[in-house]
N, C-alpha and C positions, 0 to 999 in steps of 0.2 A: 501891496503885499495883502493877501487874503487874511481877513479877520478870522481869528480862532475862538471857539468856545471850548473851554477846557473844564473837564469835571475832575476833581481830585477827592480822594477819600481822606477827609481831615480829621478822622476820629482820634488821632493823636494830638490834636490842638486842645486847648483849655488852659486853665491856670497852671503855672508851673509845669510846662509841657516837658517831655522827654526829649532826648536827642532827636527822635524822628518828628516829634511835634515842632521842634524848632526848625528843622529842615523844611517841613511843609510850610510853615509861616513865612520863612525867609524867601523861599521860592516864589510864592505867590506875591508877597510884598515887593520884591525886586522886579518882578515882571510887570507888575502893575505901574511901577514907577518909570520904566523905560519903554514900555509897550502898552500904554492904558487901554488901547482899543481892544486888547484881548479881554474876553469875557469869561468869568470864573462862575463855576457852580461848586459847592462843597458839600459832601457828606460830613456830618458833625454827630457827636454823641448827643449834645444838648444845644439848643439854639442860644447863640451868644458865645459859644466856644471859639468862632471865627474871630473874636475880639477886635484889634485894630485892622484887620483885613477888610478892604472896601468890597465886601460882597454881601449882597442882600438875597441871593439865591442859594439857600441852604436847605439840606434834606436832613432833619434829625433821624438818627438811627441808633438807638441806645442799646447796642450789642456788642460783645467783645470783637476785636479786630479778626482774631483767628477763629476758625470753626464753621460749622454748618451754616450759621446765619450769613456770614460773608460769601461763602461759597454757593449757597443754594437760594437763599431769600433775598439778599440786597439786589441782585440782578433783576428780580422780578419787580422790586419796587422802583428801580432806575428806568426800566424798558430797555429795548434793545439798541437805541441810539440816544443816549442822554446828552451828548456833546459830540463836537467834532473829534475829540480825543479824550480818553479816559486814562487818567494816571492812578494807579495803585502805589503808593509810597512805601509799601511793604511787600511781602513775598507772594501774597496770594491774590488772584484776579476773580472777581464775581463771574459766574457762569451766565450765559445768555446773552452777553454783549456782542453787538454786530458792528460797533464803531471801532475805528482804530484805537489801540491800547499801548500803554506804556507801563512798565512794573519796575520797581527799585528793588535791587538785592543789596541789603546793607552788609550781609555776612552770610556764612554758611552754617551757622550754629544749629538751625532747626534740622538739619540733616543728621546731626549728632546730638539730639535733644537730651538724652539721659545724662550726658556728661556735661552739659552746659546749662543746667537748671538746679535750683535748690528745691523744687517741688517734689512731692513724694513719687515714688516709682510708678504707682498706679495713674496718677495724674500725668506725669511726664511721659509715660509709656502710651497713653491714649492720645496725647497731643503728637507724639512722635509719629504714630501711625497715621495720623491725619496729615502731617506735614509731608511724610514720604509719598503720599498720594497727591495732595492738593498743590504742592509747590511745583513738582516736575509737570503737572497737568496744566498749571497756569503758564509755565515757561514755554510749553509747547504752543499755546494759543496766542500768546502776546505778540505784538509787532516789534517792539523795541524794548531792551532790558538795560536800565542804567545800574551800573556797578559803582559803588562810592570809593573804590580803590581798585588798583591793578592787582593786588593780592587777592581780592575777592573775586574779580574776573578770571584770574588764572585758576583758582579753585573751582570756580563753577564750570569752566571749560573742561577741566579734568574729570569732573563727575558728569557733565552733561555736554558732551562735544557739540551736539547739534545746535547749541544756543550761540556759538561763536560769531556767527554773521550778525546777530541782533545785538550784540553787547556794545555798550558805549560806556567808558569810564569817565566819570565826572566827580571830582573831589568836592567835598564840603568846603565851606568858607567859614570865616569867623568875623564877628562884628561887635559893636557896643552891646553890652557894656564891658566885654572882654578886651581890655586895652590897658596900656601902662598908665598908672595914675599920674596926674599932673603934678603932684608933690609927694615928698617922701612921707609926710604925715597924713595924707588923704586916706580915709579909710580906718585910721587908727581906733576911733570910737566902736566902729562896726566889728573890728578884730577883737578889741578888748571884750566886748560883749560876747562874742561867740567862743573865743578860745582863751581868753586871759592875755597876760603879758609876756608869756615864754615864747621863745622861738619855737618853730614847728615845720615839720615836713607835712605835706598834704597828700592824701590819696583820695581819688575821687572815682565813684562808680557804684553801680548796684551790687547786691550781694550774690550774684550768679557766680558759679564756679571758675568760669573763665577769667574773671577779674583778678583772681589769684591773691585776694586780700589775705588769707591765712598765711600764705607763704611769704608775702610782703611783710607781714607782722613779724614773723620768724626771722627774716633777713634783718629787719630793723633792730630787733632785740639782739642778735649777734653783733650788729654794728655799734651799738651804743653801750652794750655791756652793763656796767654798774654806774656809769656816768649819770649822776643825777642832773648835771647842768646841760645834757645833751638836748638838741630840739626835740620836743615831743612829737607824736605821731597823730594827727588828726584825719579820721576818716569820714569823708562826706559821702553818705549814701542815701539818696532819696528814696530807694525802693529795697525791700528785703529786710529780714530780721538781723539785726547786728549782734545780737545777745551772745551768740557763739564767740563771735570775735572778741567781745569784751571779756569772756570768761578765759578765752586762750591768752589774752594779754596778762591777765592774773597769773595764769600758769607759767608764763614766761618771766614773771617778775618785772614787767614793764607797765602794770596797771596804773601806776602814778604818773606815767608818761603817755598814756593813751587817752584819747577822747573821741567818741563816735557823735556825729551830728547828722541828723536825718532831715531836717526842714531848713532849707536856705533858698533865697531868691538868687537869680542869676547875677544881680548886682552885688549881693553879699558874697557869692562865690568869686566873682571877679576881685572884690576886696581881699579875700583870702589868698587867692593866687598871687596878688601883688605884694602881700606881706610874707609869704612862705620862703623858707630856706630852700625848698625845692619840691616839685611834685614827684611822688613815687607812682609811676604808672606801668607796673610790670606784669600786664595781662599775659595770660597764656595764648589768647587769640583775640583780634579785634578786626571788625570789618573796616574801620577806619581809625578810630581812636580820638574823638573830639576832645576829651580833656587835655590831652598833650598839646593840641594846637591852641586851645583857650589859654593854657598856661603860658606857652611861647609868646602869645599875643599880649600878655601882661607882663612879660620879661621875667617870668619865673623860671629858673633852672629846671630842667627835666631828666629824670632817670626812667628809661622805658624799656621795653623788651627788644631783643634783636631778631625777633620772628614776626610773621603775619604782617599786618599793614603798617606797625609802628615805624620801622625804618623809612618806609616810603613817605610817611608824613613828616618826621622830624629832620630827615637828612642828616647832616653833620652838626646839628644844633642841639644834640642831647647826648647823654651817656646811655649806652646800650649794654644790656646784660642779658644772659640766658635766664628766662623767667622761671626755669625748673632747678636752677643751680643756686642754692641759698648763699654760698660764699661769694659767688659772682655778684649777685645783688647786693649783698652786704658790703662789699668791697666799694661799689660805686656810691652806696649811701655814705660810707665813711668819707670817700674823697669830696663829696658835696658838703659834708658837716664841717670838714677841717681846711678846705682850700677856698678861702674867700675870693681870691683871684679867679679860680675856675668858675665860682657861681656868676661873677661879673661877666666873664667871657661867654658862658653859655646863654646867659640872659640876653646879651647884645645879639649873639647869633640867632637866638629864638625869635627875637623881634623882626629880624630881617627875613627869616624863613617864613614867619606868619604872614608877611605882606604878600606872599605868593598865592595865598588861599583867600578868595573873596567871594562872597555870596553873589555879587554882580556877575562874576565870571561863571560861576556855577549856573545861575538862572539863564543867562544867555545860551549856554550849552543846552540845558534842558528845553528851552524854546525851539532850538535846532532839532532836537530829538522828537518833539511833539510833531513838528513838520515832516520829519522823515517818516514817522509812524503813519501820518496821513497819506503821504505819497506811496507808501509801500503797501498799504492796506488793500 
């Protein structure tokens, strides 16, 4: 089999990486494990961001992922043929590349930028104008497009029908530290330090509007009412300003049962999943919905949305609700709070469901796409 040199834009790598950073890290690490002859080159923001990845060939490029620097400058730094195949793990491809290319579409949010960001209208409007040009232009040039869910692929084809033949759906995986704790008491000290001793629901995700945190908080307030012994709501958000959510909790009369956390490691998050009454992940839209998969892998019961990619990820292992219907969401929260047998059943179903999603499977599928891109170029 012909040896490949793959160059990946790894600017989402680094300490406490986002979901895209984890995606990049897992793909490279898994391919390195089962096909070590594949050579890697990485674009990173700072030397050292590659961390545990066995890659000495890195190009520091400390500029934002989206914008003119990626579209017009990065390609000149790379040269026309920097590798056998170039993989952009987000929606924009540098110009000037003459080698085979692969691009990952995580979602369709950038086509609807003003409704999916908490940035000011001026900033989001400028970004939106950029996305509406840069993303379709990149999709037209690229050899293969990876979509992380069938829901994202269907939405992309509906908007850009010419992409259909290039699309390949490859789900994310889940791995350590996200897994069921070995004992019931494992992680107690971590949970006590982060959230105290009370039972809690967990809500995970940045503060962008699609995450639906405000409506989730309102549904929670309806579900628990005046019950002071109800599980509290813990919102883990590594990005974005959570101050408004805290103020809303006070307005709804649940400030004493609300806690916002912004800095946790993956290991700490896994411990929080393991101890939670349930995950409330009722986003309006998701390209995949990694927190739901992480929670299931930890045996944590899940309430999630009945739209977008969420049903595709959770199957029959979660409670589904209309994310725009407060009473529907509240009803599922109440069920999870008062039915211990349901929590046990969902936890067991989730563990089985999560076994279907592995980074090894995802990495092997990506390697095939790299080879397809080379053959099609």
